N, C-alpha and C positions, 0 to 999 in steps of 0.2 A: 364534819362531812355529812353525818346523818341529818343534822338540822337543815343544812343547805338542800339536801335531797328532798326532805320532807316539805320544806317551803316551796321548792320547785313543783312538787306534785300538787300541793294545794293551789298554786297559781294555774297550773294546767287544768285542774278540776274546775276552778272558777271560770276560766275561759270557756270550757265546754258547757258547764251548767248555765251560766249567765247568757252565753251566746246562744245556747240551745233554746232557752226560754224566750230570748229576744226574737229568735227566728220564728218560733210558734206565735208569739205576739204579732209579729209582722205579717205572718201568713193569715192569721184569723182576724185580728183587729184592724189591720191596715189593708186587708183584702189583697195580699200579694200572692195568694194561692197555696194549694196543697203541697207543692214542691218545697216551699219554705217550711211548712209544718213538718213535712217528712224529714228534712235536713235537721230541724230542731230536735225531732225525736231521736235521730241517730246520735246527735251531739249529747243529748241527755243520757242516752244509754252508755256512751263512752265515758261520760263523767262518773257514772257508777262504777265502771271498771277501773278507772284511775285510782280511786280511793283504796282499792285493794292492794296497791303497791306501797302504801304507807308502812314505815318500819314498825309502828306500834300495832299490836294485834287486837286491840279493843275497838270494836266498831263504834260503840257509843262515844268513846273519847274522840275518835277521829271525826265523827260527824259533828259533835259538839264544838270541837276546835275549828273545824272547817266553817262553821257558822260565822265566825269573826271575819274570815277571809271573804265569805260571800257578801256580808254587809258592806265592807269597804270596796270590794270589787264591783258590786252593783252600782255604787255611787260613781266610781271611775268609769264604768261602762256607760252610764247615763251621760256623763260629761263628754265622752269621746263620740258616742254613737248618736246621741240625741240633743246635745247642746245644753244639757241640764247643768245648772250651777248650784251646788250644795251650799246651804247656809252654814253658819258657825255651829249650829246644833247638830246638823248632819255630820260635820267633820268631827266634833267632839264625840258624838255617839259612835262613829266608826272607830275612832282611836280607842275608846273604851272596849269595844268589841275585839279589836286586835290585841289589846292588853290581856283580855280574858282568854283569847285563843292561845297566847304565849304561855300563860299560867297553866291552862289545861294541858297543853301538848308538851311543853318543854321544861316544866318544873322538875327539879331533881327528885327522884323517888327512890326509896330503898327497894330494890327488887330482889 
């Protein structure tokens, strides 16, 4: 149950961080306006709050493990929101990052 909760929190964090960064990108680079930038800033702030609900108490471990989710989630976001098509190296790289995330976060440790 703890792993499922942790994964769900990582997915929510990815949605908020990637979505927030995308909103800022749209607001500035695509000239959609400051409301988009502001919404992105709020989403990015919420991303920071979500990480605090992870069951592990080590900030460095949480952020390092989240990196794998961020990499894979960014590729998925690009596919859905922008029509990006990752090549096989993108996919392999994302899978390596997810494997690293699983080792960092969920490897059995003597506590």
